[in-house]
ZAMARGU-4260 file (C-alpha; in steps of 0.2 Angstrom, whole numbers, plus 5000, padded with zeros to 4 digits):
<rodrens>
0) 4663/4867/5379 | 4676/4874/5367 | 4684/4893/5366 | 4672/4906/5357 | 4670/4923/5352
5) 4661/4934/5364 | 4649/4950/5355 | 4660/4962/5351 | 4658/4979/5360 | 4648/4991/5350
10) 4659/5002/5340 | 4660/5009/5323 | 4659/4998/5311 | 4670/5007/5300 | 4684/5002/5312
15) 4683/4985/5313 | 4695/4973/5308 | 4691/4964/5294 | 4689/4945/5294 | 4701/4936/5283
20) 4704/4916/5278 | 4720/4906/5284 | 4725/4889/5282 | 4733/4879/5297 | 4736/4858/5293
25) 4728/4860/5278 | 4710/4867/5282 | 4703/4882/5281 | 4700/4895/5295 | 4692/4915/5298
30) 4701/4927/5310 | 4702/4944/5312 | 4714/4955/5302 | 4727/4958/5312 | 4726/4946/5329
35) 4740/4934/5333 | 4738/4917/5324 | 4737/4907/5340 | 4723/4919/5346 | 4711/4915/5330
40) 4717/4898/5332 | 4709/4894/5347 | 4694/4906/5343 | 4691/4891/5332 | 4693/4876/5344
45) 4710/4870/5339 | 4718/4873/5354 | 4734/4861/5351 | 4748/4870/5344 | 4763/4861/5343
50) 4771/4845/5352 | 4784/4843/5364 | 4802/4835/5362 | 4803/4818/5369 | 4784/4813/5370
55) 4775/4823/5359 | 4764/4829/5372 | 4751/4843/5365 | 4755/4862/5370 | 4744/4875/5368
60) 4742/4895/5372 | 4750/4897/5390 | 4760/4911/5391 | 4760/4931/5393 | 4776/4934/5387
65) 4779/4927/5368 | 4795/4917/5376 | 4787/4899/5382 | 4789/4891/5365 | 4773/4881/5366
70) 4764/4888/5350 | 4776/4887/5339 | 4771/4883/5320 | 4778/4883/5304 | 4771/4900/5297
75) 4773/4902/5277 | 4789/4893/5276 | 4798/4898/5292 | 4799/4884/5304 | 4797/4887/5324
80) 4789/4902/5322 | 4781/4907/5340 | 4762/4909/5333 | 4756/4923/5346 | 4767/4934/5339
85) 4761/4932/5321 | 4747/4942/5316 | 4735/4935/5305 | 4733/4939/5287 | 4724/4935/5272
90) 4732/4918/5264 | 4743/4917/5278 | 4749/4898/5280 | 4755/4889/5295 | 4756/4870/5299
95) 4760/4861/5313 | 4776/4854/5320 | 4784/4839/5325 | 4770/4827/5321 | 4763/4814/5313
100) 4752/4815/5303 | 4745/4833/5314 | 4748/4841/5327 | 4729/4836/5333 | 4731/4819/5330
105) 4750/4815/5334 | 4753/4795/5331 | 4768/4800/5339 | 4762/4804/5355 | 4760/4785/5361
110) 4778/4788/5365 | 4773/4795/5382 | 4766/4777/5387 | 4783/4772/5386 | 4791/4787/5396
115) 4797/4779/5412 | 4810/4767/5401 | 4817/4782/5389 | 4827/4791/5401 | 4835/4807/5393
120) 4850/4800/5390 | 4845/4782/5382 | 4853/4788/5365 | 4870/4791/5373 | 4872/4771/5375
125) 4858/4762/5362 | 4859/4763/5342 | 4880/4762/5343 | 4880/4745/5333 | 4884/4740/5322
130) 4894/4759/5318 | 4889/4759/5299 | 4872/4764/5305 | 4876/4777/5319 | 4871/4791/5306
135) 4855/4782/5302 | 4851/4782/5319 | 4853/4799/5322 | 4844/4803/5307 | 4829/4796/5314
140) 4832/4804/5330 | 4832/4819/5323 | 4817/4816/5312 | 4808/4810/5330 | 4815/4826/5341
145) 4815/4837/5325 | 4810/4858/5330 | 4804/4859/5310 | 4811/4860/5292 | 4821/4872/5283
150) 4816/4872/5262 | 4827/4869/5253 | 4820/4881/5239 | 4829/4895/5232 | 4827/4909/5245
155) 4830/4927/5247 | 4846/4930/5257 | 4843/4940/5270 | 4847/4961/5269 | 4858/4959/5283
160) 4859/4971/5298 | 4871/4989/5301 | 4878/4988/5318 | 4878/5003/5330 | 4891/5004/5345
165) 4884/5017/5358 | 4894/5024/5371 | 4884/5029/5386 | 4882/5030/5406 | 4867/5020/5411
170) 4859/5007/5400 | 4840/5003/5406 | 4835/4984/5398 | 4816/4985/5399 | 4800/4997/5398
175) 4789/4993/5410 | 4785/5006/5425 | 4801/5000/5435 | 4812/5003/5419 | 4805/5020/5416
180) 4805/5024/5435 | 4827/5019/5434 | 4826/5029/5420 | 4819/5044/5426 | 4832/5042/5441
185) 4848/5040/5432 | 4845/5055/5421 | 4844/5067/5436 | 4864/5064/5436 | 4869/5053/5422
190) 4873/5063/5405 | 4866/5049/5394 | 4853/5038/5399 | 4848/5025/5385 | 4832/5014/5389
195) 4829/4997/5379 | 4813/4988/5377 | 4810/4973/5365 | 4791/4974/5364 | 4787/4989/5351
200) 4776/4997/5361 | 4780/5001/5381 | 4773/4991/5395 | 4767/4974/5390 | 4752/4964/5388
205) 4739/4961/5400 | 4745/4976/5413 | 4741/4992/5412 | 4729/4992/5396 | 4719/4978/5404
210) 4715/4987/5419 | 4724/4977/5433 | 4733/4991/5441 | 4723/5004/5448 | 4729/5022/5452
215) 4745/5018/5446 | 4753/5032/5433 | 4750/5027/5415 | 4766/5018/5406 | 4763/5032/5391
220) 4767/5048/5404 | 4780/5040/5411 | 4789/5038/5395 | 4783/5057/5389 | 4791/5061/5408
225) 4807/5050/5402 | 4810/5059/5385 | 4807/5077/5393 | 4821/5072/5407 | 4832/5067/5392
230) 4831/5048/5390 | 4832/5040/5375 | 4820/5027/5374 | 4822/5011/5359 | 4806/5001/5358
235) 4808/4985/5348 | 4825/4982/5353 | 4829/4966/5361 | 4844/4962/5372 | 4850/4945/5367
240) 4867/4944/5377 | 4879/4950/5389 | 4898/4950/5384 | 4910/4958/5396 | 4898/4973/5402
245) 4893/4975/5382 | 4875/4971/5381 | 4871/4965/5364 | 4854/4970/5355 | 4843/4968/5339
250) 4831/4980/5332 | 4824/4979/5315 | 4835/4981/5303 | 4850/4987/5314 | 4863/4976/5329
255) 4868/4987/5342 | 4884/4985/5354 | 4882/4996/5369 | 4892/4999/5380 | 4887/5007/5396
260) 4895/5012/5411 | 4883/5003/5423 | 4865/4993/5418 | 4848/4992/5425 | 4840/4976/5421
265) 4821/4979/5423 | 4816/4965/5413 | 4800/4960/5422 | 4796/4943/5428 | 4789/4926/5417
270) 4773/4915/5422 | 4776/4903/5433 | 4768/4886/5427 | 4759/4875/5442 | 4773/4861/5446
275) 4761/4846/5447 | 4755/4833/5434 | 4746/4839/5418 | 4750/4858/5421 | 4755/4858/5401
280) 4739/4855/5394 | 4731/4865/5381 | 4718/4875/5393 | 4732/4879/5407 | 4733/4898/5405
285) 4740/4913/5415 | 4730/4926/5422 | 4738/4940/5412 | 4734/4930/5395 | 4716/4926/5401
290) 4712/4945/5404 | 4722/4949/5385 | 4711/4934/5379 | 4693/4943/5386 | 4698/4962/5383
295) 4708/4963/5367 | 4702/4949/5357 | 4685/4945/5364 | 4689/4927/5367 | 4683/4914/5381
300) 4695/4903/5382 | 4685/4890/5392 | 4668/4889/5399 | 4671/4884/5417 | 4688/4889/5423
305) 4698/4883/5442 | 4708/4899/5447 | 4726/4895/5457 | 4734/4905/5468 | 4731/4923/5473
310) 4733/4942/5468 | 4725/4955/5457 | 4729/4947/5442 | 4720/4931/5446 | 4706/4942/5454
315) 4707/4952/5436 | 4704/4935/5426 | 4690/4930/5436 | 4682/4946/5436 | 4683/4945/5416
320) 4679/4927/5415 | 4662/4927/5424 | 4658/4944/5418 | 4659/4933/5399 | 4647/4920/5405
325) 4660/4907/5411 | 4658/4896/5429 | 4672/4901/5441 | 4680/4890/5453 | 4688/4893/5466
330) 4703/4902/5468 | 4714/4889/5477 | 4729/4889/5484 | 4742/4882/5472 | 4751/4872/5485
335) 4734/4863/5487 | 4733/4859/5467 | 4737/4842/5463 | 4736/4839/5449 | 4726/4843/5429
340) 4719/4832/5420 | 4714/4828/5402 | 4723/4821/5388 | 4722/4832/5372 | 4715/4849/5384
345) 4709/4851/5399 | 4694/4842/5407 | 4697/4844/5426 | 4708/4847/5441 | 4712/4840/5457
350) 4714/4848/5472 | 4715/4847/5491 | 4702/4853/5503 | 4704/4847/5522 | 4717/4833/5518
355) 4705/4825/5503 | 4707/4825/5484 | 4692/4832/5477 | 4689/4833/5458 | 4683/4848/5449
360) 4676/4846/5431 | 4682/4862/5422 | 4689/4865/5404 | 4703/4879/5411 | 4715/4881/5422
365) 4722/4900/5426 | 4737/4903/5435 | 4745/4920/5444 | 4762/4916/5450 | 4776/4924/5442
370) 4796/4922/5446 | 4809/4937/5440 | 4816/4936/5425 | 4833/4935/5427 | 4839/4930/5410
375) 4852/4946/5411 | 4858/4944/5429 | 4864/4925/5425 | 4872/4930/5411 | 4881/4945/5419
380) 4886/4933/5431 | 4878/4940/5446 | 4875/4929/5462 | 4858/4923/5463 | 4849/4915/5481
385) 4833/4907/5484 | 4820/4917/5498 | 4802/4910/5497 | 4803/4896/5483 | 4809/4910/5471
390) 4826/4913/5464 | 4831/4929/5465 | 4845/4942/5461 | 4856/4945/5478 | 4854/4964/5480
395) 4852/4976/5492 | 4836/4988/5494 | 4842/5000/5479 | 4844/4984/5465 | 4864/4985/5468
400) 4869/4965/5465 | 4886/4957/5467 | 4891/4966/5451 | 4897/4983/5453 | 4891/4989/5436
405) 4873/4979/5437 | 4859/4986/5446 | 4841/4977/5444 | 4823/4987/5448 | 4805/4980/5451
410) 4799/4963/5445 | 4816/4959/5441 | 4824/4960/5458 | 4809/4951/5465 | 4797/4968/5468
415) 4783/4966/5458 | 4771/4981/5453 | 4753/4976/5456 | 4747/4991/5467 | 4748/5009/5469
420) 4757/5005/5487 | 4770/4993/5477 | 4772/5005/5463 | 4776/5019/5476 | 4789/5005/5482
425) 4795/5002/5463 | 4798/5021/5460 | 4809/5021/5475 | 4817/5008/5471 | 4819/5011/5453
430) 4825/5030/5457 | 4840/5023/5471 | 4844/5010/5458 | 4843/5024/5444 | 4853/5035/5455
435) 4866/5022/5461 | 4868/5018/5442 | 4872/5036/5441 | 4883/5036/5453 | 4893/5021/5448
440) 4896/5028/5433 | 4906/5043/5438 | 4916/5033/5446 | 4917/5015/5440 | 4934/5016/5432
445) 4943/5023/5447 | 4932/5015/5459 | 4932/4996/5451 | 4933/4991/5434 | 4918/4988/5426
450) 4909/4969/5430 | 4919/4964/5445 | 4912/4958/5459 | 4906/4967/5472 | 4902/4956/5488
455) 4883/4959/5496 | 4882/4957/5514 | 4868/4946/5521 | 4856/4961/5525 | 4856/4968/5509
460) 4852/4952/5501 | 4836/4953/5511 | 4830/4965/5503 | 4830/4954/5488 | 4809/4951/5490
465) 4801/4965/5501 | 4788/4960/5513 | 4773/4960/5510 | 4773/4958/5492 | 4783/4943/5488
470) 4766/4933/5485 | 4764/4941/5469 | 4780/4931/5463 | 4774/4914/5472 | 4757/4912/5479
475) 4763/4900/5490 | 4780/4888/5488 | 4782/4870/5487 | 4793/4861/5497 | 4807/4851/5482
480) 4801/4834/5492 | 4782/4839/5487 | 4784/4835/5468 | 4777/4822/5462 | 4788/4810/5451
485) 4780/4814/5435 | 4780/4833/5437 | 4786/4841/5423 | 4801/4852/5428 | 4807/4857/5409
490) 4792/4857/5397 | 4802/4859/5381 | 4810/4841/5383 | 4800/4832/5396 | 4810/4831/5407
495) 4801/4823/5424 | 4805/4824/5442 | 4810/4807/5443 | 4826/4809/5429 | 4831/4824/5439
500) 4831/4812/5457 | 4839/4797/5446 | 4853/4809/5442 | 4855/4815/5458 | 4857/4795/5465
505) 4868/4792/5452 | 4880/4806/5461 | 4877/4819/5450 | 4875/4834/5458 | 4882/4848/5448
510) 4867/4859/5444 | 4879/4860/5425 | 4878/4840/5424 | 4863/4836/5428 | 4857/4851/5412
515) 4869/4841/5402 | 4864/4824/5405 | 4845/4825/5407 | 4842/4841/5392 | 4832/4851/5404
520) 4835/4871/5399 | 4839/4869/5385 | 4823/4869/5372 | 4815/4882/5365 | 4812/4895/5380
525) 4829/4891/5385 | 4826/4889/5403 | 4815/4903/5405 | 4799/4894/5411 | 4808/4879/5420
530) 4824/4888/5430 | 4813/4889/5446 | 4809/4875/5444 | 4823/4866/5442 | 4832/4877/5456
535) 4821/4871/5467 | 4821/4851/5463 | 4843/4853/5462 | 4846/4866/5473 | 4848/4865/5492
540) 4834/4861/5503 | 4835/4878/5513 | 4833/4896/5505 | 4849/4905/5503 | 4864/4907/5489
545) 4862/4894/5476 | 4870/4890/5460 | 4864/4888/5444 | 4870/4879/5426 | 4880/4891/5415
550) 4868/4903/5406 | 4871/4908/5388 | 4868/4920/5375 | 4857/4921/5366 | 4846/4927/5379
555) 4830/4926/5365 | 4827/4913/5352 | 4838/4923/5335 | 4838/4916/5317 | 4856/4917/5311
560) 4852/4928/5297 | 4846/4940/5312 | 4864/4941/5317 | 4871/4943/5296 | 4879/4958/5292
565) 4875/4972/5278 | 4888/4976/5265 | 4890/4993/5273 | 4903/4994/5285 | 4900/4996/5304
570) 4897/5014/5310 | 4904/5016/5327 | 4897/5031/5339 | 4879/5036/5341 | 4864/5025/5335
575) 4852/5036/5340 | 4858/5055/5340
</rodrens>
């Protein structure tokens, strides 16, 4: 059965948002004003929102962070907009991209039948003769793989953004629980502490508001404590790059250059999609997204769901689904999942039971595995390692990394906050990271140049994942050799395990070269949702230090218009006082 709206809870009708009409691919739909476009389309049984780059595979609503790129659409003439972040309003006009004639019925998806004979580098060796037709060949390739079209009509030029340069002692990136605790710890000794959060509200979706974390301090209470302690909180400001210790960020109408003596990365974690064939189909969804759909938007995404993995978030998702009337299968362990079935959307899943494969008829697969957000860590050049199948920063229990000026806290360090006991560990780790950062800001210039390497001892890196909570980041590690050849490693660029193996057999062992030859990590998500799988497939078999391709800014998708300076002179100094 298709996704459907749940009955609204009894509320005052005067406070209920009205229904409005919008269009998608030329068809009119009703949605609740203010809810995300992707949610309204899912409720209207339009699960396919976009198509993939090479083989036009269907993509739908999947993640809880707005960073995966699976739901990109053209909205009111603007291409490649993440529809999970676009509020529905009356008269909104959207259409799917990268499809012919529509994302729902895309004739170009037949390219998938030839995937084994079209390697990622095929255009490097084909379409070279005759020379006079090269530009036409290139135009055709761009048409097949384009991510949308810019309008050619008259447009109002962007107003530009004023630049603000801020000098401070400690910068905390991330407004979750760990980030707020790190800021509180730093404020005990540092003179000036600034916390930035990309979302306009602190905490993120699918966490405290959904009741997953029980018995924990509310994010709002922690934020008030931080403000009372003198921490400056800038919500709606996203860090987009690290340049020799300076963090570049973008907020509403402003560009920030944040120069801090020490920085704490409390950037949280990303949803980790199961590494099995078919895991990119609409109907594969993170547990946090499912909880948000049911609790906040009153949308049931499936009638029969399989739960994959373990942890309180998966338990909460199962409870919400069962409470809404859906059948729930499992949970099954991540290594036992073999493949996900379906062409346009999920129609079943195969998992192993006692050594034999069993097929389940489901229309929703819910997973809860997560992996640390190490975007800022990689951009800064700090050391990383693989532990238990998860790539984490090399750090000591206080969060100190291989760079003297960079610390990590919470899930970004491999220490998820999912129970009251974990929250207390995060509190202690966050305070220690903040205190160490504050102490470092006082003597960094005297002891070590900003951003210079600080060797990490083996006993320090052992604290990268606190024993007992690693399962929240990876329910179970799957050996790289166990990946099926047709498993997708990079969802944006449709790069399979077999293609990476082919490059390795050809002698390309360096991950940077494999990235360049296959296109992995270069799609709309910029590697956020495939770097862990890429590392498992290309890296050493054993846990330990490892190398990854060079990370380049921007760390988040940024439109060129967001970087246009205003006509005002750049204002140096304090941006918030």
